[in-house]
Each structure stands twice: as C-alpha cells, then as structure tokens.
C-alpha positions as CSV (number, residue, x, y, z in Angstrom):
1,M,-92.7,12.2,-75.4
2,K,-89.5,10.9,-73.7
3,L,-88.0,7.8,-75.2
4,Y,-86.0,6.9,-72.1
5,Q,-86.5,7.1,-68.4
6,E,-84.3,9.3,-66.3
7,L,-82.3,7.5,-63.6
8,E,-83.4,8.3,-60.1
9,K,-80.8,10.2,-58.2
10,V,-79.8,8.5,-55.1
11,P,-79.3,10.8,-52.1
12,E,-75.9,10.9,-50.2
13,T,-77.4,9.1,-47.3
14,G,-78.4,6.3,-49.5
15,K,-74.8,5.6,-50.4
16,E,-74.0,5.0,-46.8
17,E,-76.9,2.7,-46.3
18,S,-76.1,0.7,-49.4
19,G,-72.9,-0.6,-47.9
20,M,-71.0,-0.2,-51.1
21,P,-67.2,-0.1,-50.7
22,G,-65.6,3.4,-50.8
23,N,-68.9,5.1,-49.9
24,L,-68.5,5.4,-46.1
25,S,-68.9,8.8,-44.6
26,P,-65.7,10.4,-43.0
27,E,-67.1,9.7,-39.6
28,A,-67.7,6.0,-40.4
29,A,-64.3,5.6,-42.0
30,E,-62.6,7.1,-38.9
31,S,-64.4,4.8,-36.5
32,G,-63.7,1.7,-38.6
33,A,-67.4,1.0,-39.3
34,G,-68.2,-1.5,-42.0
35,S,-64.7,-3.0,-42.0
36,D,-63.1,-6.1,-40.5
37,L,-59.7,-4.4,-40.0
38,P,-58.7,-2.9,-36.6
39,R,-59.3,0.7,-36.1
40,G,-56.6,2.7,-37.8
41,A,-55.7,0.0,-40.2
42,G,-57.0,2.0,-43.0
43,K,-54.3,4.6,-42.4
44,T,-51.4,2.2,-42.6
45,G,-52.6,-0.8,-44.6
46,H,-52.8,-4.4,-43.6
47,A,-49.2,-4.4,-42.3
48,A,-50.4,-2.3,-39.3
49,A,-52.9,-5.0,-38.4
50,L,-50.2,-7.7,-38.6
51,A,-47.3,-5.8,-36.8
52,P,-46.2,-7.2,-33.4
53,G,-47.5,-5.4,-30.3
54,L,-45.3,-3.5,-27.9
55,P,-44.7,-6.4,-25.5
56,A,-43.4,-8.6,-28.4
57,I,-41.1,-5.8,-29.5
58,L,-39.7,-5.4,-26.0
59,V,-39.1,-9.2,-25.7
60,M,-37.2,-9.1,-29.0
61,A,-35.1,-6.1,-27.9
62,V,-34.1,-7.8,-24.6
63,A,-33.2,-11.0,-26.5
64,A,-31.0,-9.0,-28.9
65,A,-29.3,-7.3,-26.0
66,V,-28.5,-10.6,-24.3
67,L,-27.0,-12.0,-27.5
68,I,-24.7,-9.0,-27.7
69,W,-23.8,-9.0,-24.0
70,L,-22.9,-12.7,-23.7
71,P,-19.7,-12.6,-25.9
72,L,-18.6,-9.5,-24.0
73,S,-19.4,-10.6,-20.5
74,K,-16.0,-12.1,-19.8
75,S,-14.3,-8.8,-20.6
76,I,-16.5,-6.6,-18.4
77,I,-16.6,-8.8,-15.3
78,V,-14.8,-6.9,-12.5
79,R,-12.3,-9.3,-10.9
80,G,-10.6,-9.1,-7.5
81,I,-8.7,-10.9,-4.9
82,P,-10.9,-11.7,-1.9
83,L,-8.7,-11.4,1.2
84,G,-9.8,-13.2,4.4
85,E,-7.3,-14.7,6.8
86,S,-5.1,-15.9,3.9
87,F,-4.9,-16.2,0.2
88,R,-2.6,-17.8,-2.3
89,I,-1.8,-17.3,-6.0
90,R,-0.2,-20.3,-7.7
91,L,2.3,-19.6,-10.4
92,C,3.6,-23.2,-10.8
93,E,1.7,-26.4,-11.4
94,P,-0.5,-28.0,-10.2
95,N,-3.5,-25.6,-10.1
96,W,-1.8,-22.7,-11.8
97,D,-4.2,-19.7,-11.5
98,A,-2.0,-16.6,-12.1
99,N,-4.2,-15.1,-14.8
100,Q,-7.3,-15.0,-12.5
101,F,-5.7,-12.7,-10.0
102,I,-2.9,-10.9,-11.9
103,R,-4.1,-8.5,-14.5
104,K,-0.8,-7.6,-16.2
105,G,2.8,-8.7,-16.2
106,T,2.8,-12.5,-16.3
107,S,3.8,-14.8,-19.1
108,M,2.5,-18.3,-19.7
109,D,2.5,-21.3,-17.3
110,E,5.9,-23.0,-17.7
111,A,5.1,-25.8,-15.1
112,A,7.8,-25.0,-12.6
113,Y,7.5,-21.2,-12.6
114,T,6.0,-18.3,-14.5
115,W,8.2,-15.5,-15.9
116,T,7.2,-11.9,-15.3
117,D,6.8,-10.1,-18.7
118,G,7.2,-6.4,-18.7
119,K,8.3,-3.7,-16.3
120,E,5.4,-4.1,-13.9
121,L,3.2,-6.7,-12.3
122,V,-0.3,-5.5,-11.8
123,F,-2.8,-7.3,-9.6
124,Y,-6.5,-7.3,-9.7
125,P,-7.9,-5.2,-6.7
126,L,-7.2,-6.6,-3.3
127,N,-10.6,-6.7,-1.6
128,A,-10.2,-6.6,2.1
129,A,-13.2,-7.3,4.3
130,Q,-11.9,-4.9,6.9
131,E,-8.9,-2.6,7.4
132,G,-5.8,-4.5,8.6
133,D,-2.2,-5.6,8.2
134,Y,-1.2,-8.4,5.8
135,L,2.1,-10.0,4.9
136,M,2.6,-10.6,1.2
137,T,5.2,-13.3,0.4
138,V,6.6,-13.5,-3.1
139,Q,8.6,-16.6,-4.0
140,A,11.1,-16.1,-6.9
141,A,13.0,-19.1,-8.2
142,G,15.5,-16.9,-10.1
143,I,16.0,-13.8,-12.1
144,F,16.9,-13.2,-15.8
145,T,19.7,-10.7,-15.4
146,G,22.5,-10.4,-12.8
147,S,20.4,-8.2,-10.6
148,Q,16.8,-6.9,-10.5
149,R,15.4,-3.9,-8.6
150,V,11.9,-4.5,-7.2
151,S,9.4,-2.2,-5.6
152,A,5.8,-2.7,-4.4
153,V,3.3,0.2,-4.7
154,L,0.1,0.0,-2.7
155,N,-2.7,2.5,-3.4
156,G,-0.1,4.9,-5.0
157,E,2.5,4.7,-2.2
158,T,5.7,2.7,-2.4
159,V,5.8,0.3,0.6
160,Y,8.7,-1.9,-0.4
161,E,12.0,-1.7,-2.3
162,D,14.8,-4.3,-2.8
163,S,17.4,-5.4,-5.3
164,L,17.6,-9.2,-6.0
165,A,20.6,-11.1,-7.2
166,G,19.1,-14.6,-7.5
167,A,16.4,-16.8,-6.0
168,A,14.7,-14.9,-3.2
169,E,11.7,-14.8,-0.9
170,M,10.3,-11.3,-0.7
171,R,8.3,-10.4,2.5
172,I,6.3,-7.3,1.9
173,P,4.1,-5.8,4.7
174,L,0.8,-4.3,3.5
175,R,-1.5,-2.0,5.4
176,L,-4.9,-2.5,3.6
177,R,-7.9,-0.3,3.9
178,Q,-11.4,-1.8,3.9
179,G,-12.6,-2.5,0.4
180,K,-10.6,-2.1,-2.8
181,N,-6.8,-1.8,-2.7
182,D,-4.6,-1.3,-5.8
183,L,-1.3,-3.1,-5.8
184,R,1.5,-3.4,-8.4
185,M,5.2,-4.5,-8.4
186,E,7.6,-2.4,-10.4
187,L,10.5,-4.2,-12.2
188,P,12.5,-1.5,-13.9
189,D,15.4,-3.7,-15.0
190,A,13.2,-6.2,-17.0
191,V,14.8,-6.8,-20.5
192,S,14.2,-9.2,-23.3
193,P,16.7,-11.7,-24.8
194,V,16.3,-10.0,-28.1
195,E,17.5,-6.7,-26.6
196,L,20.5,-8.4,-25.1
197,K,21.1,-10.3,-28.4
198,V,21.1,-13.7,-26.6
199,G,18.0,-15.1,-28.1
200,N,14.8,-14.5,-30.1
201,D,12.5,-14.2,-27.1
202,G,10.8,-10.8,-27.2
203,R,9.4,-10.9,-23.6
204,K,10.8,-8.4,-21.1
205,L,11.9,-10.9,-18.4
206,A,12.7,-10.3,-14.8
207,L,11.6,-12.9,-12.2
208,Q,10.7,-16.6,-12.2
209,L,7.7,-16.6,-9.9
210,T,6.4,-19.7,-8.2
211,D,4.0,-18.5,-5.5
212,I,2.5,-15.3,-4.0
213,S,0.6,-15.4,-0.7
214,F,-1.2,-13.0,1.6
215,L,-1.5,-13.7,5.3
216,R,-3.5,-11.5,7.8
217,Q,-1.3,-10.4,10.7
C-alpha cells in the first residue's frame, strides 16, 4: 500500500494553457502572445519599447545639423559684387563697407581712408548680369613710399599697369564676361614701417584708398 499519492504529470500543452510566465511555446514567444510588450521587445528588453521612432531620430539629426551649421554659415556664404549700371565701394566714412566686397588686402577703417595691407588687393567676384564694358575708378589719397607700382589683373589677364608717386585717380577699363569675374590689384612695392625701420607697424602699406567705383560704359 502506497503511503503517498503520485503527482499527476501535466502535459506540455497544459503549460501553455496555464499562462504561467516562461512557459510559452517558441511560436507564441515569437508572436508576442501573452505579453503586453510590443513584438520584438523580448529580444532587446524594455529599452526597445521606449526608444524613439525613426521620425524622431531624423528630427533630432536635423536639429543637430542646424546647430552645427549656424556658427559656420557666415564663413561659407559666397559673396560677390553685383554689377548693374553702377556700383560703389566706400573706403572712408560714412558708410564704410570695404570688407563686404574686398576679400583680401585692406586694413581697418581709419575714417578718412583705408590703407591697403599686403602686396595684392583681392575683390570678391564681380557678378555681371551680362557681358559688357565697365570703367573702374580707384581713388587714392596718398601712398606710403615714394612710388608704388600698380597693376590690375582681370580673369588672369593684366589689363592695367601704372606707377604712382602720390595722390591719384586710377581709371581702369574692364571688359567683363557674363557671370563671375575675378579681379585683383597687385602692389609689388608694399612695405611695412617695421621693414623700413621707421615705426613698429607691421602692415605692408601701399595706398590710402578712399573710394572704388564701377560704371557701365
């Protein structure tokens, strides 16, 4: 006579029906049956259920790109000189605007004039609405040394050469093509007061500029 009763064996299908945790069939586990988590959450944990969706990730990426771009935007903006019938660059007050149109070769605003600084004066591109002839007039109130050679180079070709010995008005004819034109003025005799041992100014000075204008012919 048995003193105890044997436990009844529960069939495998009974475990599924009992709803006990951890007893789902592989098919039920894969489909997410018996769980409140989204399908696939069992593979990656609760973090997968809480992670942002693709649209939110895209929005965050765009916002980050904008924050990076804003501080750099000023340096990547392509500037130019829009040439219509006439255009003027002011290198003396009021309304000094040299740094908006001259990329390289000017010093600071000194009220009555602006010194060139370096052996070349490089303009932002001249953007002509159509091909045509322009007269460029450069007003120089003075020069630093006894004489100064000056040349103008348009689209890689020298179109003007002169040697100045004081205040001067340079009249430079320009034949512009439609669209972008590259212009620079070469100042080979620019020199600093430090080099001449007449001061502690390290700028390579050449011309005291007051005004530059372009007039369609």
